[in-house]
SERO-4910 file (N, C-alpha, C, O; in steps of 0.05 Angstrom, whole numbers):
BEGIN
 pado doro    nc1    nc2    nc3   cac1   cac2   cac3    cc1    cc2    cc3    oc1    oc2    oc3
  Met    A     33    -31     -3      2      0     -7     11     25     -5     16     28     19
  Thr    A     14     42    -15     22     68    -18     19     96      6     -1    105     17
  Glu    A     39    100      7     39    126     23     21    148     14     13    164     31
  Glu    A     15    149     -9    -10    163     -2    -37    152    -11    -53    167    -22
  Arg    A    -42    130     -7    -61    113     -5    -72    106     29    -94     98     36
  Gln    A    -54    111     44    -45     99     60    -61    125     75    -83    122     85
  Thr    A    -47    148     76    -59    182     74    -94    180     68   -110    191     83
  Gln    A   -100    170     53   -130    170     33   -142    162     49   -164    171     56
  Tyr    A   -127    134     60   -148    119     81   -142    136    110   -164    129    118
  Phe    A   -136    146    124   -133    158    147   -159    182    153   -176    187    170
  Asp    A   -146    198    113   -161    230    122   -203    214    116   -222    227    121
  Leu    A   -206    187    105   -233    183    101   -245    169    132   -266    166    144
  Ile    A   -221    165    135   -221    160    168   -241    174    189   -262    164    198
  Asp    A   -227    206    194   -224    229    190   -257    232    196   -272    230    216
  Gln    A   -259    237    171   -288    235    170   -311    225    185   -333    231    196
  Leu    A   -299    209    180   -327    175    190   -334    194    221   -356    200    232
  Leu    A   -307    199    229   -309    204    250   -324    231    258   -339    228    277
  Lys    A   -323    252    249   -323    270    252   -348    283    247   -356    305    255
  Cys    A   -365    259    226   -388    270    218   -409    272    238   -408    270    262
  Pro    A   -435    281    216   -452    282    240   -462    249    240   -463    235    220
  Asn    A   -468    239    265   -476    208    261   -509    206    247   -530    219    248
  Gly    A   -497    171    226   -524    178    209   -515    174    179   -521    158    161
  Gln    A   -491    206    184   -487    196    159   -447    186    135   -430    195    119
  Glu    A   -452    170    146   -427    151    146   -435    134    120   -419    124    104
  Pro    A   -467    131    119   -469    119     99   -451    145     59   -441    142     37
  Glu    A   -460    165     76   -465    180     52   -430    187     45   -420    192     23
  Ile    A   -415    186     71   -391    188     68   -374    175     55   -354    188     49
  Leu    A   -377    143     45   -359    123     40   -381    126     14   -369    139     -4
  Glu    A   -402    121      7   -414    132    -12   -388    142    -48   -383    135    -71
  Ala    A   -379    169    -20   -374    195    -38   -346    182    -27   -333    198    -14
  Gln    A   -336    161    -31   -310    151    -40   -305    122    -59   -284    109    -61
  Pro    A   -321    119    -66   -320     79    -71   -286     74    -69   -275     59    -52
  Glu    A   -275     88    -86   -245     83    -88   -227     68    -72   -209     51    -74
  Leu    A   -241     88    -46   -218     73    -19   -235     43     -1   -227     28     17
  Ile    A   -262     45    -18   -267     25      3   -258    -18    -10   -269    -36    -23
  Asp    A   -240    -15      1   -236    -41      5   -221    -51     20   -219    -39     42
  Ala    A   -202    -79     18   -191    -92     42   -170    -78     49   -168    -93     69
  Gly    A   -150    -63     52   -137    -49     56   -146    -22     85   -137    -19    108
  Phe    A   -170     -6     70   -188      9     80   -194     -9    107   -180     -3    127
  Val    A   -209    -26    111   -217    -44    135   -195    -44    155   -192    -35    178
  Glu    A   -178    -59    135   -150    -71    147   -134    -41    174   -121    -45    195
  Thr    A   -143     -1    158   -137     10    163   -144     14    183   -128     22    200
  Met    A   -170     11    189   -194     21    203   -193      7    232   -195     21    252
  Leu    A   -190    -23    232   -188    -38    248   -153    -30    261   -151    -43    282
  Gln    A   -132    -17    256   -105    -13    266   -120     16    283   -119     16    307
  Val    A   -129     32    272   -129     56    286   -160     47    309   -162     62    329
  Ala    A   -171     36    308   -182     31    324   -171     20    353   -170     25    377
  Ser    A   -160     -3    330   -136    -14    352   -131      2    379   -142     -1    400
  Thr    A   -112     18    372    -98     47    379   -111     56    393   -104     61    416
  Phe    A   -142     63    380   -157     78    394   -160     62    419   -147     71    438
  Ala    A   -169     47    423   -178     18    443   -151     23    471   -154     28    494
  His    A   -124     19    453   -112     20    475   -104     43    497    -98     42    520
  Gln    A   -107     74    470   -108     92    486   -136     96    510   -135    101    535
  Gly    A   -153     93    498   -168     96    512   -195    103    500   -216    107    513
  Asn    A   -193    102    480   -217    109    475   -251     91    454   -263     87    433
  Gln    A   -250     87    479   -269     66    484   -295     64    459   -303     44    447
  Asp    A   -303     89    457   -327    101    428   -311    106    417   -308    126    431
  Gly    A   -291    107    399   -281    113    379   -278     88    359   -283     84    335
  Ala    A   -262     63    392   -253     35    375   -272     24    369   -271     13    348
  Gln    A   -299     22    387   -321     11    372   -337     21    347   -343      8    327
  Phe    A   -339     35    351   -352     59    326   -333     43    302   -340     40    278
  Leu    A   -306     34    313   -295     35    285   -290     12    274   -286      7    251
  Phe    A   -291    -14    303   -289    -44    294   -316    -49    284   -316    -66    266
  Phe    A   -339    -38    290   -360    -30    278   -385    -28    249   -406    -36    239
  Val    A   -360     -7    247   -356      7    201   -339    -14    193   -346    -25    172
  Ala    A   -317    -25    205   -309    -35    193   -325    -71    186   -327    -78    162
  Arg    A   -331    -84    201   -336   -107    208   -365   -104    176   -367   -120    157
  Glu    A   -381    -78    182   -401    -84    172   -391    -91    129   -400   -105    111
  Leu    A   -356    -57    131   -361    -62    109   -342    -87    104   -345    -97     82
  Ala    A   -322    -99    119   -319   -133    115   -340   -150    114   -338   -174    117
  Lys    A   -357   -139    111   -382   -165     99   -398   -157     81   -416   -172     72
  Gln    A   -396   -135     74   -407   -122     56   -385   -121     18   -387   -116     -6
  Leu    A   -367   -128     38   -330   -138     14   -329   -151      9   -315   -160    -10
  Gly    A   -351   -166     32   -347   -199     23   -312   -214     34   -301   -234     24
  Leu    A   -302   -199     53   -279   -211     72   -287   -234     87   -274   -254     83
  Tyr    A   -301   -236    101   -305   -262    119   -337   -265    112   -355   -248    108
  Pro    A   -338   -289    113   -376   -311    107   -390   -288    131   -378   -278    150
  Glu    A   -409   -286    126   -426   -287    151   -436   -312    164   -441   -329    147
  Ala    A   -440   -321    192   -434   -345    194   -446   -336    224   -446   -313    232
  Pro    A   -459   -366    247   -474   -347    264   -447   -347    285   -426   -357    276
  Asn    A   -448   -337    307   -431   -340    319   -423   -372    334   -438   -384    349
  Ser    A   -403   -381    327   -390   -405    336   -362   -397    337   -350   -375    336
  Glu    A   -355   -422    341   -326   -413    362   -315   -426    325   -329   -435    306
  Val    A   -290   -423    327   -264   -413    309   -240   -435    320   -228   -435    341
  Thr    A   -241   -452    298   -218   -474    300   -183   -472    302   -179   -496    308
  Asn    A   -177   -469    302   -147   -477    290   -139   -481    289   -122   -477    307
  Lys    A   -131   -502    257   -114   -524    249    -97   -516    248    -96   -491    244
  Glu    A    -67   -533    253    -48   -531    255    -40   -557    234    -17   -563    230
***
């Protein structure tokens, strides 16, 4: 991922965090070229940072949006809450 792309992801995340509640879909729809697996991954990284810094509201918001985008993008199958088993 290029530095420019990373900056675009951060800018979009910032817009999501600052927008009035309910306008998130409009913001995402305005920049469809940025909605991809890299964006979801970046959102999760920022959410993890927020959680470690004590910003639970921001972290929960980003985790929620990232999960919804991941579902829309087909990045992980929607499955009932079942245990994930690690096979080595």
